[in-house]
N, C-alpha and C positions, 0 to 999 in steps of 0.2 A: 313679188318673187324674181325682184332685180338684184344680182350680189354684190355688194358695196364694196367689200373686198374679201381678202382669203389669206391664209398665214399656211406657213410650210415649215413643218418644226424637223431638226433633224439631230438627234444622238445616235452616239456609236461608243464601244469602248476601243475602238479601231481607226478613230479617228484625231488627228493634231492637226497645229498648222501645218504640215508639210503636203496635207491631202482634205484641208478642208473646201477650199474654193472650189479643187476638182470633184469633190463629192455633194457640194452645196447646190452649186448652179445649175446642174443637167436634171437631179431630182426636181429642184422648186420649177424648172421648164416644165415639167411632166403635169406638176400640180398646176400653174398657171393655165395651161393646155387645157385642162379640163376645166379650171375656174372659167375662163374667158371664152372657150366655145360655147355652143346653144346647147340646152339639152340634150337635144334631139339627135345632135352630133355624137356619131357612133365609129365613124371611118377611122379605123386604127392604121392602117396603111398611110392615109393623107397626114395622119398627128407624127407618123414614124418619120417621114421624109421630112419636115418640118423641125423635128429636134435633133435628126443628124446635122440637119443646115445648121441649126443655133450651135449645137457642138463646135463643127468647125469653126463659127465665127469665134469663138471663144477660146480656142485652139490658136488662132492666129491674134488674138488677141494679149497672148501669153497665158491664157487662162488653162492648163493642162487639164481639160474637164474629162471626167471616166468617160465612159460609152454607158447609155442608158438601154442598149435593143437587146442584151444579151442576158439571159438569166442570171448568171453571177458577173454586176456589173464591172469586177474588177478583173474579168478575161481581158485578153485580146480583142479589140472589134476585128473583124472577118475584113480581109486586106481590100476584097472589092468593095468594099462601102465607105471604108477608113478617108479622111478626108486629107490626112498625112501623104496620100499617092498623089494629089494633083499637083 
């Protein structure tokens, strides 16, 4: 019952080198959150906080990471939650 590894795939007609990393890293982080958490962990708010922090780390490292908390991830993030405001 142990996960030895995981994989996150990405495909889209709207993806090219200009938005590849901005799209892949935030989505892969959500998959990793699920794979590496215990199967009984279901606290979405706790995961959301960690994923928002991870997005900020990506942005600070020069990767224009898209938000993952919106219904449509290509929308602007709510300003009060944006790490760009810090």
